[in-house]
C-alpha atoms as a printed R data frame, in Angstrom:
    type eleno elety resid chain resno       x      y      z
1   ATOM     1    CA   MET     A     1   0.000  0.000  0.000
2   ATOM     2    CA   SER     A     2   1.279  3.497 -0.873
3   ATOM     3    CA   GLN     A     3   1.478  6.009  1.949
4   ATOM     4    CA   THR     A     4  -1.849  7.706  2.558
5   ATOM     5    CA   ARG     A     5  -1.735 11.107  4.229
6   ATOM     6    CA   ILE     A     6  -4.630 12.161  6.447
7   ATOM     7    CA   PHE     A     7  -4.997 15.810  7.383
8   ATOM     8    CA   LEU     A     8  -6.933 15.275 10.618
9   ATOM     9    CA   ILE     A     9  -8.427 18.604 11.638
10  ATOM    10    CA   ARG     A    10 -10.491 19.860 14.530
11  ATOM    11    CA   HIS     A    11 -13.304 22.279 13.648
12  ATOM    12    CA   GLY     A    12 -12.812 25.982 14.240
13  ATOM    13    CA   ALA     A    13 -13.891 27.916 17.317
14  ATOM    14    CA   THR     A    14 -17.623 28.002 18.031
15  ATOM    15    CA   THR     A    15 -20.053 30.301 19.773
16  ATOM    16    CA   LEU     A    16 -19.718 28.128 22.905
17  ATOM    17    CA   SER     A    17 -15.929 27.674 22.898
18  ATOM    18    CA   ALA     A    18 -15.234 30.597 25.216
19  ATOM    19    CA   GLU     A    19 -17.850 29.425 27.732
20  ATOM    20    CA   ASP     A    20 -16.192 26.024 28.360
21  ATOM    21    CA   ARG     A    21 -19.494 24.144 28.115
22  ATOM    22    CA   PHE     A    22 -19.989 20.473 27.322
23  ATOM    23    CA   ALA     A    23 -21.316 20.555 23.776
24  ATOM    24    CA   GLY     A    24 -20.291 17.268 22.199
25  ATOM    25    CA   ALA     A    25 -23.677 16.301 20.777
26  ATOM    26    CA   THR     A    26 -25.008 19.871 20.720
27  ATOM    27    CA   ASP     A    27 -25.144 21.283 17.199
28  ATOM    28    CA   VAL     A    28 -23.483 24.692 17.432
29  ATOM    29    CA   SER     A    29 -22.219 26.974 14.677
30  ATOM    30    CA   LEU     A    30 -18.754 28.322 14.102
31  ATOM    31    CA   SER     A    31 -18.055 31.782 15.453
32  ATOM    32    CA   ASP     A    32 -16.575 34.482 13.240
33  ATOM    33    CA   GLU     A    33 -13.224 33.624 14.804
34  ATOM    34    CA   GLY     A    34 -13.714 29.964 13.873
35  ATOM    35    CA   ARG     A    35 -14.464 30.855 10.251
36  ATOM    36    CA   GLU     A    36 -11.321 32.973 10.138
37  ATOM    37    CA   GLN     A    37  -9.267 30.085 11.548
38  ATOM    38    CA   ALA     A    38 -10.690 27.657  9.008
39  ATOM    39    CA   GLY     A    39 -10.100 30.107  6.175
40  ATOM    40    CA   ARG     A    40  -6.450 30.504  7.056
41  ATOM    41    CA   LEU     A    41  -6.012 26.747  7.235
42  ATOM    42    CA   ALA     A    42  -7.754 26.417  3.861
43  ATOM    43    CA   ASP     A    43  -5.205 28.830  2.387
44  ATOM    44    CA   ARG     A    44  -2.405 26.759  3.919
45  ATOM    45    CA   LEU     A    45  -3.688 23.529  2.362
46  ATOM    46    CA   ALA     A    46  -4.841 24.993 -0.950
47  ATOM    47    CA   GLY     A    47  -1.823 23.707 -2.869
48  ATOM    48    CA   ILE     A    48  -2.181 20.092 -1.688
49  ATOM    49    CA   PRO     A    49  -3.765 17.707 -4.245
50  ATOM    50    CA   VAL     A    50  -6.516 16.626 -1.858
51  ATOM    51    CA   ALA     A    51  -8.587 13.718 -3.187
52  ATOM    52    CA   ALA     A    52 -11.552 13.907 -0.787
53  ATOM    53    CA   VAL     A    53 -12.894 15.768  2.244
54  ATOM    54    CA   TYR     A    54 -14.773 13.996  5.040
55  ATOM    55    CA   ALA     A    55 -16.392 15.404  8.171
56  ATOM    56    CA   SER     A    56 -18.557 14.676 11.145
57  ATOM    57    CA   PRO     A    57 -22.140 15.626 10.213
58  ATOM    58    CA   LEU     A    58 -22.465 18.262 12.948
59  ATOM    59    CA   GLY     A    59 -22.762 21.859 11.807
60  ATOM    60    CA   ARG     A    60 -19.427 23.114 13.114
61  ATOM    61    CA   THR     A    61 -17.464 20.355 11.403
62  ATOM    62    CA   MET     A    62 -19.393 20.525  8.135
63  ATOM    63    CA   GLU     A    63 -18.922 24.298  7.954
64  ATOM    64    CA   THR     A    64 -15.193 23.952  8.655
65  ATOM    65    CA   ALA     A    65 -14.932 21.207  6.041
66  ATOM    66    CA   ASP     A    66 -16.823 23.294  3.465
67  ATOM    67    CA   ILE     A    67 -14.292 26.102  3.915
68  ATOM    68    CA   LEU     A    68 -11.380 23.664  3.577
69  ATOM    69    CA   ALA     A    69 -12.919 21.922  0.552
70  ATOM    70    CA   ALA     A    70 -13.643 25.100 -1.420
71  ATOM    71    CA   PRO     A    71 -10.126 25.601 -2.908
72  ATOM    72    CA   HIS     A    72 -10.200 21.991 -4.131
73  ATOM    73    CA   ARG     A    73 -13.758 22.192 -5.519
74  ATOM    74    CA   LEU     A    74 -14.756 19.094 -3.602
75  ATOM    75    CA   GLU     A    75 -18.030 18.140 -1.923
76  ATOM    76    CA   VAL     A    76 -17.795 17.277  1.772
77  ATOM    77    CA   ARG     A    77 -18.701 13.676  2.602
78  ATOM    78    CA   PRO     A    78 -20.330 13.381  6.062
79  ATOM    79    CA   ARG     A    79 -19.489 10.357  8.215
80  ATOM    80    CA   ALA     A    80 -21.515  9.777 11.389
81  ATOM    81    CA   GLY     A    81 -18.698  7.800 12.998
82  ATOM    82    CA   LEU     A    82 -16.585 10.968 13.185
83  ATOM    83    CA   ARG     A    83 -19.025 12.909 15.375
84  ATOM    84    CA   GLU     A    84 -18.065 14.172 18.818
85  ATOM    85    CA   ILE     A    85 -18.524 12.316 22.087
86  ATOM    86    CA   SER     A    86 -21.970 12.796 23.620
87  ATOM    87    CA   HIS     A    87 -22.000 13.984 27.221
88  ATOM    88    CA   GLY     A    88 -25.597 12.957 27.862
89  ATOM    89    CA   HIS     A    89 -27.313 15.030 30.519
90  ATOM    90    CA   TRP     A    90 -24.188 17.167 30.910
91  ATOM    91    CA   GLU     A    91 -24.712 18.727 27.494
92  ATOM    92    CA   GLN     A    92 -24.589 22.558 27.517
93  ATOM    93    CA   LEU     A    93 -23.592 22.674 31.193
94  ATOM    94    CA   THR     A    94 -20.328 24.265 32.315
95  ATOM    95    CA   ARG     A    95 -17.718 22.175 34.100
96  ATOM    96    CA   MET     A    96 -18.494 23.973 37.360
97  ATOM    97    CA   GLU     A    97 -22.196 23.144 36.982
98  ATOM    98    CA   VAL     A    98 -21.427 19.462 36.318
99  ATOM    99    CA   GLU     A    99 -19.148 19.230 39.356
100 ATOM   100    CA   ARG     A   100 -21.830 20.884 41.483
101 ATOM   101    CA   ASP     A   101 -24.857 18.938 40.223
102 ATOM   102    CA   PHE     A   102 -23.285 15.535 39.433
103 ATOM   103    CA   PRO     A   103 -20.246 15.245 41.720
104 ATOM   104    CA   ASP     A   104 -20.068 11.427 41.668
105 ATOM   105    CA   GLU     A   105 -20.266 11.266 37.894
106 ATOM   106    CA   ALA     A   106 -17.716 14.050 37.521
107 ATOM   107    CA   ALA     A   107 -15.277 12.227 39.804
108 ATOM   108    CA   SER     A   108 -15.670  8.943 37.907
109 ATOM   109    CA   TRP     A   109 -15.174 10.714 34.590
110 ATOM   110    CA   GLU     A   110 -12.030 12.466 35.785
111 ATOM   111    CA   GLN     A   111 -10.636  9.123 36.954
112 ATOM   112    CA   ASP     A   112 -11.348  7.186 33.751
113 ATOM   113    CA   PRO     A   113 -13.088  8.983 30.860
114 ATOM   114    CA   TYR     A   114 -12.363  6.029 28.575
115 ATOM   115    CA   THR     A   115 -14.730  3.532 30.207
116 ATOM   116    CA   PHE     A   116 -17.077  5.842 32.137
117 ATOM   117    CA   ALA     A   117 -19.955  7.768 30.566
118 ATOM   118    CA   PRO     A   118 -22.400 10.196 32.204
119 ATOM   119    CA   GLU     A   119 -26.075  9.258 32.076
120 ATOM   120    CA   GLY     A   120 -27.238  9.249 28.463
121 ATOM   121    CA   GLY     A   121 -23.714  9.871 27.153
122 ATOM   122    CA   GLU     A   122 -20.837  7.959 25.609
123 ATOM   123    CA   SER     A   123 -17.579  6.622 26.954
124 ATOM   124    CA   GLY     A   124 -14.298  7.161 25.164
125 ATOM   125    CA   LEU     A   125 -14.362  3.457 24.330
126 ATOM   126    CA   ALA     A   126 -17.723  3.821 22.576
127 ATOM   127    CA   VAL     A   127 -16.417  6.751 20.539
128 ATOM   128    CA   THR     A   128 -13.312  4.814 19.510
129 ATOM   129    CA   ALA     A   129 -15.461  1.843 18.491
130 ATOM   130    CA   ARG     A   130 -17.308  3.963 15.902
131 ATOM   131    CA   ALA     A   131 -14.666  6.540 14.923
132 ATOM   132    CA   LEU     A   132 -11.700  4.245 14.289
133 ATOM   133    CA   PRO     A   133 -13.490  2.000 11.746
134 ATOM   134    CA   ALA     A   134 -14.787  5.125  9.985
135 ATOM   135    CA   LEU     A   135 -11.277  6.574  9.680
136 ATOM   136    CA   LEU     A   136  -9.678  3.321  8.549
137 ATOM   137    CA   GLU     A   137 -12.346  2.848  5.880
138 ATOM   138    CA   ILE     A   138 -11.433  6.303  4.542
139 ATOM   139    CA   VAL     A   139  -7.763  5.255  4.463
140 ATOM   140    CA   ARG     A   140  -8.604  2.047  2.586
141 ATOM   141    CA   SER     A   141 -10.770  3.912  0.079
142 ATOM   142    CA   HIS     A   142  -8.106  6.472 -0.874
143 ATOM   143    CA   GLU     A   143  -4.818  4.599 -0.914
144 ATOM   144    CA   GLY     A   144  -1.864  6.832 -1.705
145 ATOM   145    CA   ASN     A   145  -3.854 10.094 -1.703
146 ATOM   146    CA   PRO     A   146  -4.025 13.092  0.638
147 ATOM   147    CA   ILE     A   147  -7.384 13.300  2.448
148 ATOM   148    CA   ILE     A   148  -8.900 15.933  4.744
149 ATOM   149    CA   VAL     A   149 -10.886 14.621  7.717
150 ATOM   150    CA   VAL     A   150 -12.622 17.130 10.016
151 ATOM   151    CA   SER     A   151 -13.704 15.946 13.442
152 ATOM   152    CA   HIS     A   152 -13.749 17.031 17.083
153 ATOM   153    CA   LYS     A   153 -11.481 17.489 20.090
154 ATOM   154    CA   ALA     A   154 -12.231 14.293 22.022
155 ATOM   155    CA   THR     A   155 -12.730 12.158 18.931
156 ATOM   156    CA   ILE     A   156  -9.374 13.155 17.445
157 ATOM   157    CA   ARG     A   157  -7.544 12.558 20.728
158 ATOM   158    CA   LEU     A   158  -9.120  9.128 21.041
159 ATOM   159    CA   LEU     A   159  -8.242  8.256 17.451
160 ATOM   160    CA   LEU     A   160  -4.622  9.284 17.946
161 ATOM   161    CA   SER     A   161  -4.427  7.345 21.216
162 ATOM   162    CA   SER     A   162  -5.609  4.218 19.426
163 ATOM   163    CA   LEU     A   163  -3.450  4.648 16.322
164 ATOM   164    CA   LEU     A   164  -0.265  5.383 18.261
165 ATOM   165    CA   GLY     A   165  -0.760  2.962 21.144
166 ATOM   166    CA   PHE     A   166  -1.189  5.542 23.933
167 ATOM   167    CA   ASP     A   167  -3.069  4.658 27.112
168 ATOM   168    CA   PRO     A   168  -6.581  5.839 26.127
169 ATOM   169    CA   ARG     A   169  -7.540  6.375 29.770
170 ATOM   170    CA   ARG     A   170  -5.137  9.343 29.734
171 ATOM   171    CA   TYR     A   171  -6.279 10.917 26.487
172 ATOM   172    CA   ARG     A   172  -7.570 14.023 28.262
173 ATOM   173    CA   ASP     A   173  -4.342 14.422 30.242
174 ATOM   174    CA   ASN     A   174  -1.770 13.750 27.528
175 ATOM   175    CA   LEU     A   175  -3.259 15.209 24.335
176 ATOM   176    CA   ASP     A   176  -4.891 18.490 23.385
177 ATOM   177    CA   GLN     A   177  -6.582 19.929 20.305
178 ATOM   178    CA   ASP     A   178  -7.020 23.643 19.704
179 ATOM   179    CA   PRO     A   179  -9.746 24.980 17.396
180 ATOM   180    CA   ALA     A   180  -8.849 24.418 13.715
181 ATOM   181    CA   ALA     A   181  -5.746 22.486 14.776
182 ATOM   182    CA   LEU     A   182  -3.962 20.530 12.056
183 ATOM   183    CA   ASN     A   183  -2.685 17.005 12.644
184 ATOM   184    CA   ILE     A   184  -1.014 14.938  9.927
185 ATOM   185    CA   VAL     A   185  -1.040 11.148 10.075
186 ATOM   186    CA   ASP     A   186   0.666  9.076  7.400
187 ATOM   187    CA   PHE     A   187  -0.567  5.515  6.916
188 ATOM   188    CA   LYS     A   188   1.652  2.792  5.490
189 ATOM   189    CA   ASP     A   189  -1.444  0.598  5.700
190 ATOM   190    CA   PRO     A   190  -4.510  0.688  7.961
191 ATOM   191    CA   VAL     A   191  -2.573 -0.744 10.940
192 ATOM   192    CA   ARG     A   192   0.665  1.243 10.476
193 ATOM   193    CA   ALA     A   193   0.311  4.947 11.201
194 ATOM   194    CA   ARG     A   194   2.903  7.624 11.913
195 ATOM   195    CA   LEU     A   195   2.099 11.020 13.444
196 ATOM   196    CA   MET     A   196   3.887 13.704 11.418
197 ATOM   197    CA   LEU     A   197   2.318 16.877 12.863
198 ATOM   198    CA   PHE     A   198   0.265 17.428 16.023
199 ATOM   199    CA   ASN     A   199  -2.073 20.211 17.161
200 ATOM   200    CA   ASP     A   200  -0.469 22.756 14.869
201 ATOM   201    CA   THR     A   201  -2.072 26.197 14.704
202 ATOM   202    CA   SER     A   202   0.712 28.150 13.027
203 ATOM   203    CA   HIS     A   203  -1.842 29.192 10.382
204 ATOM   204    CA   TYR     A   204  -3.461 31.446 12.994
205 ATOM   205    CA   SER     A   205  -0.764 33.836 11.791
206 ATOM   206    CA   LYS     A   206  -0.859 34.223  8.036
207 ATOM   207    CA   GLY     A   207   0.814 31.360  6.195
208 ATOM   208    CA   GLY     A   208   1.823 28.744  8.737
209 ATOM   209    CA   LEU     A   209   4.761 26.402  9.037
210 ATOM   210    CA   ALA     A   210   5.868 24.318  6.090
211 ATOM   211    CA   LEU     A   211   4.148 20.945  6.054
212 ATOM   212    CA   PRO     A   212   6.324 17.909  6.842
213 ATOM   213    CA   GLN     A   213   7.328 15.705  3.948
214 ATOM   214    CA   PRO     A   214   6.457 11.978  3.986
215 ATOM   215    CA   THR     A   215   9.234 10.021  5.678
216 ATOM   216    CA   LYS     A   216  11.117  7.665  3.363
217 ATOM   217    CA   ALA     A   217  14.122  6.486  5.401
218 ATOM   218    CA   CYS     A   218  15.492  5.959  8.913
219 ATOM   219    CA   LEU     A   219  12.348  4.180 10.047
220 ATOM   220    CA   SER     A   220  11.798  0.724 11.487
221 ATOM   221    CA   LYS     A   221  11.388 -2.235  9.160
222 ATOM   222    CA   TRP     A   222   7.656 -2.467  9.767
223 ATOM   223    CA   TRP     A   223   7.317  0.892  8.019
224 ATOM   224    CA   THR     A   224   9.877  0.647  5.221
225 ATOM   225    CA   HIS     A   225   9.143 -2.911  4.062
């Protein structure tokens, strides 16, 4: 299999971002700041021969993906498996409100967000079980081509934890994702992935850092053969 490059991107800032509310399953729009972030990232990726653009079907991810797809004249393909984690009855509450109203749930979630879920919500394990197959199917369908995939903060961190073999119980402690952050993952095949860029927001300032080139040497045999 030829190397397949995935531009794994978090949506831009939303109208709820500054309020630090749980809004995983809540359909919220991008803010003006989020549209500006997405536009600058679109400019950064405009020269890449992108073959397809996929996104979670929520409004904030579809709008981000539409902005990113425009320079390539591509239609965005929604994939339900890429949607954000649902926080159940915590949705639209602030962290302080959750800790006040559901202290036992909040404590269990802080201890292990991978296996615990608030009432009516999803665990990190449940998100991984739907998001990872969706991503790997995209990789299989576009062998050797650059692809844009727009998803969400928790979903991306869980995907990277799974792909790179991190302890998924620590995904909230060890990984972060800023609005409109760019991650690059190169796939040798669907079970061999290499993280080339993580949580990069250099496009917030006009331009952005040069994108890393696919690695061709100095890697372990499982990658080069």
